[in-house]
N, C-alpha and C positions, 0 to 999 in steps of 0.2 A: 462444458469449460471446467469445472471444479477439479474432474479426474484427470485433466489433462494438465492443468497446471500445478494440480496437487503433484503429479508424477514427476513434473519438471524440478519443481524443491526437491525432491526426494533424491531423485538423479543428480542435482546440483550438490547435496549434501554429500552423496557417496563420492563424487569426484573430487570436492574439498578435501573430505577426509583422505582420499587416496593421495591427493597431492600434499597435503599437509599433517600427515599422521591422523592418529584416530580420537583427535579430540574435536568431539561433534560439538561441544559448546561454541568454541574456538571458529569452526567452521560455519557455525549459525550467524554468527556476530558478523562475520566476513559477509556473509551473503547478505545481511541484514543493511550493511553498510553500501552493499553496492546497490539494493533496493531504494535506500534514502538519497543516493547519489544522482539515480535516473529521477527521482521526484523532483529534486532540486534542477536538474538539467529543465525538466519540462518547466518549470515555474520560472526559472531565468528565460527561458524562450518567449514565454507569454509575456514576462514582464517587458522585455526588450523591442518586439515585433508585434505582440498581440496575439489574438486568437489564431490567426492564420498561421502562425509559426509553429504552432502545437501540431506534432503527429497523432491522431487521435486515435488511430489503430497502436503505434508503442503507448500512448498513453493508458488505453483500455488494457493491454498487456502487462503494464508495469502495475497496473490496480490488482489485476487478478492474480498477479505473481504475489504481490505485497500480501493479499489476503490468504492464498495458498501459505505463505510462509508463516503467517500469523495463526492459522489453523492448524500446521502440521505438529507433528510430535516435537518435544524438548525445545518450544521455539520461546519459552519466557525467558528474556535476559533484559539486558541495559536497553534496547534498541526498542522495545515493543511500545513502551509510549509513544517514542518520535515516527515509527511507522503507523500507529493507529492516528496520530496526529496528521499525518498527509495523506491517508486514506481517508479521514473525514472532510478534510479543506480542501484537498486537489479540485473536487468536481464543483464545490461551490466556488471557488476561485474561478475556475473556467468557466463557469456558468453558461453552458449551453446544453441544449436538449440532448445530445450525445454523452455530452460528461455527465447529466445529471442521470441519466439512466444506467450510465456504467456506476456511479456512484450509489445508486438505489440496490444495485443488483448486489455490489460489492459489501455495503454496508448489512444488506439481511444476510448473506452468506456469513460474516463476520461476527454478527451476533448469534447465528444457530451455531455455528462452529465452536465459537469461543465463548459460552455465555458468561465467565467469568469477568471478561472486558466489557461487559454491557455498561457498568457505571460509566468508564473511561470513555468508551464510544458516545454514549447518549450524552455526555458533559462536552465533549467536542465537538458534535453536530449541534447543541444547542449553541455553544459560542460560535461556529460558522454561522448559523442562521440568525442570531443575532447580529453579528457583521454584516449578513447582507441586508438586513434592516437598516442599521446606519450607513452604510456605502453604496449601497445600488439606487 
């Protein structure tokens, strides 16, 4: 899974560069915005219609793409914290066995691939788990 989604992200970067010039940083920001939009769409579907409205396969793929994005080269940009936030919170918000399995896989991958984000990831996870205690 890691290699497949990592390759997909690299391919998207190359495509965005080909379409929009040679500005890799700008291409990565554009891609990050698309990833965030997908998470927001999933969250809205869940808020409107509940768990049954969430396409778990699309959710899993979005989580894997987001972590592949965060662990790929040159992805430190203004969207990093927002994407980490969504990767940490979406499994907790959905709170199903498949969502949590995907979350644990994603969190482990993210922490091993980007140890420099460990403090941010752990802070987000602590806040998310605190939210579950207060709201579930």
